[in-house]
Chimera marker file (.cmm) of the C-alpha trace (Angstrom):
<marker_set name="trace">
<marker id="1" x="-35.280" y="-0.770" z="-194.827" r="1" g="1" b="0" radius="0.5"/>
<marker id="2" x="-36.573" y="1.943" z="-192.508" r="1" g="1" b="0" radius="0.5"/>
<marker id="3" x="-36.735" y="0.805" z="-188.888" r="1" g="1" b="0" radius="0.5"/>
<marker id="4" x="-40.342" y="2.041" z="-188.720" r="1" g="1" b="0" radius="0.5"/>
<marker id="5" x="-41.296" y="-1.006" z="-190.820" r="1" g="1" b="0" radius="0.5"/>
<marker id="6" x="-40.366" y="-3.223" z="-187.857" r="1" g="1" b="0" radius="0.5"/>
<marker id="7" x="-43.848" y="-2.428" z="-186.499" r="1" g="1" b="0" radius="0.5"/>
<marker id="8" x="-45.266" y="-4.504" z="-189.378" r="1" g="1" b="0" radius="0.5"/>
<marker id="9" x="-43.035" y="-7.529" z="-188.653" r="1" g="1" b="0" radius="0.5"/>
<marker id="10" x="-45.138" y="-10.717" z="-188.404" r="1" g="1" b="0" radius="0.5"/>
<marker id="11" x="-43.978" y="-12.287" z="-185.125" r="1" g="1" b="0" radius="0.5"/>
<marker id="12" x="-46.494" y="-15.152" z="-185.426" r="1" g="1" b="0" radius="0.5"/>
<marker id="13" x="-44.380" y="-16.910" z="-188.083" r="1" g="1" b="0" radius="0.5"/>
<marker id="14" x="-40.953" y="-15.615" z="-187.042" r="1" g="1" b="0" radius="0.5"/>
<marker id="15" x="-37.920" y="-17.813" z="-186.462" r="1" g="1" b="0" radius="0.5"/>
<marker id="16" x="-35.995" y="-16.246" z="-183.556" r="1" g="1" b="0" radius="0.5"/>
<marker id="17" x="-32.505" y="-17.220" z="-182.373" r="1" g="1" b="0" radius="0.5"/>
<marker id="18" x="-30.103" y="-15.597" z="-179.948" r="1" g="1" b="0" radius="0.5"/>
<marker id="19" x="-27.007" y="-14.153" z="-181.631" r="1" g="1" b="0" radius="0.5"/>
<marker id="20" x="-24.039" y="-15.593" z="-179.728" r="1" g="1" b="0" radius="0.5"/>
<marker id="21" x="-21.384" y="-15.047" z="-182.402" r="1" g="1" b="0" radius="0.5"/>
<marker id="22" x="-19.720" y="-12.342" z="-180.304" r="1" g="1" b="0" radius="0.5"/>
<marker id="23" x="-19.728" y="-11.164" z="-176.699" r="1" g="1" b="0" radius="0.5"/>
<marker id="24" x="-22.217" y="-8.331" z="-177.129" r="1" g="1" b="0" radius="0.5"/>
<marker id="25" x="-22.868" y="-6.067" z="-174.115" r="1" g="1" b="0" radius="0.5"/>
<marker id="26" x="-26.609" y="-6.941" z="-174.341" r="1" g="1" b="0" radius="0.5"/>
<marker id="27" x="-28.479" y="-10.080" z="-175.376" r="1" g="1" b="0" radius="0.5"/>
<marker id="28" x="-29.018" y="-9.832" z="-179.127" r="1" g="1" b="0" radius="0.5"/>
<marker id="29" x="-31.523" y="-11.766" z="-181.218" r="1" g="1" b="0" radius="0.5"/>
<marker id="30" x="-32.019" y="-12.440" z="-184.917" r="1" g="1" b="0" radius="0.5"/>
<marker id="31" x="-35.578" y="-12.861" z="-186.161" r="1" g="1" b="0" radius="0.5"/>
<marker id="32" x="-36.511" y="-14.076" z="-189.630" r="1" g="1" b="0" radius="0.5"/>
<marker id="33" x="-40.082" y="-13.199" z="-190.508" r="1" g="1" b="0" radius="0.5"/>
<marker id="34" x="-42.288" y="-11.394" z="-192.934" r="1" g="1" b="0" radius="0.5"/>
<marker id="35" x="-43.098" y="-7.770" z="-193.587" r="1" g="1" b="0" radius="0.5"/>
<marker id="36" x="-45.810" y="-7.922" z="-196.204" r="1" g="1" b="0" radius="0.5"/>
<marker id="37" x="-44.615" y="-10.595" z="-198.660" r="1" g="1" b="0" radius="0.5"/>
<marker id="38" x="-40.892" y="-10.066" z="-198.002" r="1" g="1" b="0" radius="0.5"/>
<marker id="39" x="-38.873" y="-12.336" z="-195.723" r="1" g="1" b="0" radius="0.5"/>
<marker id="40" x="-36.770" y="-10.039" z="-193.544" r="1" g="1" b="0" radius="0.5"/>
<marker id="41" x="-33.981" y="-10.256" z="-190.989" r="1" g="1" b="0" radius="0.5"/>
<marker id="42" x="-34.648" y="-8.201" z="-187.875" r="1" g="1" b="0" radius="0.5"/>
<marker id="43" x="-31.826" y="-7.930" z="-185.337" r="1" g="1" b="0" radius="0.5"/>
<marker id="44" x="-32.913" y="-6.584" z="-181.975" r="1" g="1" b="0" radius="0.5"/>
<marker id="45" x="-32.210" y="-6.446" z="-178.271" r="1" g="1" b="0" radius="0.5"/>
<marker id="46" x="-34.886" y="-6.297" z="-175.571" r="1" g="1" b="0" radius="0.5"/>
<marker id="47" x="-34.711" y="-3.086" z="-173.528" r="1" g="1" b="0" radius="0.5"/>
<marker id="48" x="-36.995" y="-1.914" z="-170.742" r="1" g="1" b="0" radius="0.5"/>
<marker id="49" x="-40.033" y="-3.850" z="-171.948" r="1" g="1" b="0" radius="0.5"/>
<marker id="50" x="-39.558" y="-2.863" z="-175.595" r="1" g="1" b="0" radius="0.5"/>
<marker id="51" x="-37.467" y="-3.963" z="-178.548" r="1" g="1" b="0" radius="0.5"/>
<marker id="52" x="-34.498" y="-1.910" z="-179.695" r="1" g="1" b="0" radius="0.5"/>
<marker id="53" x="-33.998" y="-2.500" z="-183.435" r="1" g="1" b="0" radius="0.5"/>
<marker id="54" x="-30.351" y="-2.866" z="-184.419" r="1" g="1" b="0" radius="0.5"/>
<marker id="55" x="-30.824" y="-3.897" z="-188.038" r="1" g="1" b="0" radius="0.5"/>
<marker id="56" x="-33.676" y="-4.530" z="-190.469" r="1" g="1" b="0" radius="0.5"/>
<marker id="57" x="-33.178" y="-5.780" z="-194.013" r="1" g="1" b="0" radius="0.5"/>
<marker id="58" x="-34.456" y="-8.292" z="-196.532" r="1" g="1" b="0" radius="0.5"/>
<marker id="59" x="-33.233" y="-11.808" z="-195.873" r="1" g="1" b="0" radius="0.5"/>
<marker id="60" x="-30.413" y="-13.068" z="-198.067" r="1" g="1" b="0" radius="0.5"/>
<marker id="61" x="-30.463" y="-16.426" z="-199.897" r="1" g="1" b="0" radius="0.5"/>
<marker id="62" x="-28.785" y="-18.341" z="-197.052" r="1" g="1" b="0" radius="0.5"/>
<marker id="63" x="-31.267" y="-16.922" z="-194.540" r="1" g="1" b="0" radius="0.5"/>
<marker id="64" x="-34.251" y="-17.716" z="-196.786" r="1" g="1" b="0" radius="0.5"/>
<marker id="65" x="-33.015" y="-21.304" z="-197.128" r="1" g="1" b="0" radius="0.5"/>
<marker id="66" x="-32.602" y="-21.610" z="-193.335" r="1" g="1" b="0" radius="0.5"/>
<marker id="67" x="-36.095" y="-20.215" z="-192.726" r="1" g="1" b="0" radius="0.5"/>
<marker id="68" x="-37.676" y="-22.603" z="-195.215" r="1" g="1" b="0" radius="0.5"/>
<marker id="69" x="-35.799" y="-25.612" z="-193.805" r="1" g="1" b="0" radius="0.5"/>
<marker id="70" x="-36.833" y="-24.845" z="-190.228" r="1" g="1" b="0" radius="0.5"/>
<marker id="71" x="-40.459" y="-23.919" z="-190.858" r="1" g="1" b="0" radius="0.5"/>
<marker id="72" x="-41.528" y="-26.556" z="-193.392" r="1" g="1" b="0" radius="0.5"/>
<marker id="73" x="-43.260" y="-29.667" z="-191.962" r="1" g="1" b="0" radius="0.5"/>
<link id1="1" id2="2" r="1" g="1" b="0" radius="0.2"/>
<link id1="2" id2="3" r="1" g="1" b="0" radius="0.2"/>
<link id1="3" id2="4" r="1" g="1" b="0" radius="0.2"/>
<link id1="4" id2="5" r="1" g="1" b="0" radius="0.2"/>
<link id1="5" id2="6" r="1" g="1" b="0" radius="0.2"/>
<link id1="6" id2="7" r="1" g="1" b="0" radius="0.2"/>
<link id1="7" id2="8" r="1" g="1" b="0" radius="0.2"/>
<link id1="8" id2="9" r="1" g="1" b="0" radius="0.2"/>
<link id1="9" id2="10" r="1" g="1" b="0" radius="0.2"/>
<link id1="10" id2="11" r="1" g="1" b="0" radius="0.2"/>
<link id1="11" id2="12" r="1" g="1" b="0" radius="0.2"/>
<link id1="12" id2="13" r="1" g="1" b="0" radius="0.2"/>
<link id1="13" id2="14" r="1" g="1" b="0" radius="0.2"/>
<link id1="14" id2="15" r="1" g="1" b="0" radius="0.2"/>
<link id1="15" id2="16" r="1" g="1" b="0" radius="0.2"/>
<link id1="16" id2="17" r="1" g="1" b="0" radius="0.2"/>
<link id1="17" id2="18" r="1" g="1" b="0" radius="0.2"/>
<link id1="18" id2="19" r="1" g="1" b="0" radius="0.2"/>
<link id1="19" id2="20" r="1" g="1" b="0" radius="0.2"/>
<link id1="20" id2="21" r="1" g="1" b="0" radius="0.2"/>
<link id1="21" id2="22" r="1" g="1" b="0" radius="0.2"/>
<link id1="22" id2="23" r="1" g="1" b="0" radius="0.2"/>
<link id1="23" id2="24" r="1" g="1" b="0" radius="0.2"/>
<link id1="24" id2="25" r="1" g="1" b="0" radius="0.2"/>
<link id1="25" id2="26" r="1" g="1" b="0" radius="0.2"/>
<link id1="26" id2="27" r="1" g="1" b="0" radius="0.2"/>
<link id1="27" id2="28" r="1" g="1" b="0" radius="0.2"/>
<link id1="28" id2="29" r="1" g="1" b="0" radius="0.2"/>
<link id1="29" id2="30" r="1" g="1" b="0" radius="0.2"/>
<link id1="30" id2="31" r="1" g="1" b="0" radius="0.2"/>
<link id1="31" id2="32" r="1" g="1" b="0" radius="0.2"/>
<link id1="32" id2="33" r="1" g="1" b="0" radius="0.2"/>
<link id1="33" id2="34" r="1" g="1" b="0" radius="0.2"/>
<link id1="34" id2="35" r="1" g="1" b="0" radius="0.2"/>
<link id1="35" id2="36" r="1" g="1" b="0" radius="0.2"/>
<link id1="36" id2="37" r="1" g="1" b="0" radius="0.2"/>
<link id1="37" id2="38" r="1" g="1" b="0" radius="0.2"/>
<link id1="38" id2="39" r="1" g="1" b="0" radius="0.2"/>
<link id1="39" id2="40" r="1" g="1" b="0" radius="0.2"/>
<link id1="40" id2="41" r="1" g="1" b="0" radius="0.2"/>
<link id1="41" id2="42" r="1" g="1" b="0" radius="0.2"/>
<link id1="42" id2="43" r="1" g="1" b="0" radius="0.2"/>
<link id1="43" id2="44" r="1" g="1" b="0" radius="0.2"/>
<link id1="44" id2="45" r="1" g="1" b="0" radius="0.2"/>
<link id1="45" id2="46" r="1" g="1" b="0" radius="0.2"/>
<link id1="46" id2="47" r="1" g="1" b="0" radius="0.2"/>
<link id1="47" id2="48" r="1" g="1" b="0" radius="0.2"/>
<link id1="48" id2="49" r="1" g="1" b="0" radius="0.2"/>
<link id1="49" id2="50" r="1" g="1" b="0" radius="0.2"/>
<link id1="50" id2="51" r="1" g="1" b="0" radius="0.2"/>
<link id1="51" id2="52" r="1" g="1" b="0" radius="0.2"/>
<link id1="52" id2="53" r="1" g="1" b="0" radius="0.2"/>
<link id1="53" id2="54" r="1" g="1" b="0" radius="0.2"/>
<link id1="54" id2="55" r="1" g="1" b="0" radius="0.2"/>
<link id1="55" id2="56" r="1" g="1" b="0" radius="0.2"/>
<link id1="56" id2="57" r="1" g="1" b="0" radius="0.2"/>
<link id1="57" id2="58" r="1" g="1" b="0" radius="0.2"/>
<link id1="58" id2="59" r="1" g="1" b="0" radius="0.2"/>
<link id1="59" id2="60" r="1" g="1" b="0" radius="0.2"/>
<link id1="60" id2="61" r="1" g="1" b="0" radius="0.2"/>
<link id1="61" id2="62" r="1" g="1" b="0" radius="0.2"/>
<link id1="62" id2="63" r="1" g="1" b="0" radius="0.2"/>
<link id1="63" id2="64" r="1" g="1" b="0" radius="0.2"/>
<link id1="64" id2="65" r="1" g="1" b="0" radius="0.2"/>
<link id1="65" id2="66" r="1" g="1" b="0" radius="0.2"/>
<link id1="66" id2="67" r="1" g="1" b="0" radius="0.2"/>
<link id1="67" id2="68" r="1" g="1" b="0" radius="0.2"/>
<link id1="68" id2="69" r="1" g="1" b="0" radius="0.2"/>
<link id1="69" id2="70" r="1" g="1" b="0" radius="0.2"/>
<link id1="70" id2="71" r="1" g="1" b="0" radius="0.2"/>
<link id1="71" id2="72" r="1" g="1" b="0" radius="0.2"/>
<link id1="72" id2="73" r="1" g="1" b="0" radius="0.2"/>
</marker_set>
């Protein structure tokens, strides 16, 4: 997905976790949320008051399952 679509990411329903799988040089976060009707994975790092997008793609099955499990009442 083009990184420009990150501007349409719906932060109000996003599930955000810090990515600690590796020793990255910067704090890195994974956000599961919607762009239009598609659940997407946005990987980013905060930089100088803005977000630097590292990756943006549609969520895979495992990620969709995790999102549903953690956001359903």
